[in-house]
C-alpha positions, 0 to 999 in steps of 0.5 A: 062756847057761844061767844055772842054778846048777849051770852057773855057774863059781866063781872065787877070792877076793882072798885066794887071788889075793894068796896066789898072787901072794905065792908067785910073787913069793917064788919069783922072788926066791929063784930069780932067774927068772920063773914063769908059774904057781903052785899054792897050797893053799886053806883047805879043802884044795883045790889051785888053780893060778893063771897069773901076770899078771906076774912079775919080780925083782931081787936085792932083791925079787920081784914078781908079780901075778894077775888076779882071776877071780870066775867067774860072780859079779858081784863088784866086784873081778872082773878086778882085778889083785892085785900083790905085792912081797916083800923079805927083812926083818930082822924074823922072820916075815911082815910085811904092808905096804899098797900102793896100792889096798888099804884101811887099817882105821880103826875098831874092830870089824873082824877086823883092828885099826885102823892095819893094812892091810885084809888079813883073817885067813884070807888073812894065814894063807894067805900066811904058811903059803905063804911059810914053806913056800917058805922052808923048802923052798928052804933059806933058813931059815938066812939071817941075815935070814929074815923077809919083807915082803909089800906088796899093791897093787890098781891102781884099788882105791880106785875099786873100794872105792866099790862095796863096804861099805868106806867105811861100815866105816871102811876107807879108800883101797882094797879089802879082801883077803878070803876064808875059803875062797879060792873065790867061789861065784856069786851067793852071799849069804855076802859080803853077809851078812858085810858086814852083820855087820861093819857091826854090829860096827863100830857097836857097837865105835864106841859106838853104843847104838841101831842103825837097820836099813834094807833099803837106801840109800833106807830109810837116807835116810828113817831119817836124817830120823827119827833123829839118830845117827852114820853108823855107827848106820845099817845096810843089812841087805838081805834078812837081817832075822833074821840082822841082828837076831840079830847085833845081840843077839850084838854087844851092841847096846843097842837097835834100830829096824827101819825098812822099807817094806811090801814087805819088812816084810810078808814078815818079819811073815808069818814069813820070816827072809829077805825075799829074792825067792828065799827068800820070797813075798808072802803076801796072805792074811796081809795080808788077815788083818791088814786084817780084824783092823783092821776092813777091809770084805769088799770091801777084803779081796777086793781085798787077796787079789787084789793084785799087790804089798804096795805096792798093798795099802798104797795101798788102805789109804791110799785108805780102809782102816782106818789101824790096819792099818799099826800091826798089821802092825808089831806082827806084825813085832815079835812075830816079831822077839821070837821071834828075839831074845827080850826082851833086845834093846829093839826097835821096828819102823817102817813107812815110806811111799814119800814117807818118811813113817811109816805105822806104828810098834810099840811 
């Protein structure tokens, strides 16, 4: 199978699926018949048609569901069933209700306040606009009970959520209904970065003064041995070093510790804002310059330039190279970070080893 980017198939967000299911459910309630498919307008103006997996009605409610198709993106919610039940309500407008498998927001800092279903603002707006349009077109605006209650459920959503950032963000009991464009772009990092940003927002809103940024779970386990802080203070930033630091500054973090093993930190120190494998390569000549400034021998410098990985370079240094290499690498990373966030964000950089030890630290 050709996996080149131009041949990958796009899919739809949970927000788009919930909007389509909401439309199917309300149409079924109003017209007292089942529908096979519905078309909705996405936030950027495109019209998309969704087959309805189920559609049923009684005199009191309409029900419909859509099977999420994430296209060729390895999305945790791909093939999830998004179910919607709509009922007429005495409360004007559209009221959202959380069904099984949809998360409950419990912490501040997210775009939805605590106590609300984890249905983000853009999907809420899509659903509201779509249902209001249907009510107006069907001549239902004159009803004495003209409001609509929308309950969204995702069977198995609580298990799916364990594969997402939701538990760390204080979203309990299920997944979030997300999407700003309605479209899932295969292998896009947008959703990943959005989760990092939200994690920072939650930590600051929860009163965490120091944030500890790590690449992933392994780095976080090491960081938890070094810092006694609330769970929210530990942020897994993936490859988004520069974006995460910028958002820490923007969100009002008081101080930040960036902890990383050498593979990612060396890329960042060399001047790469993203350390993803597709965005940057290891610069062994740069590492050799750091080693030279620390007093490495010519033989060691030659071996560093010919190394296969940054971890191999770390092992060379540990086996007899200048220990100052690690601190100088941290200083280079710190200097590059300073160029990104300026002097207003107190920052330290830590280089950790494979056994969880601190190899270098600056300042």
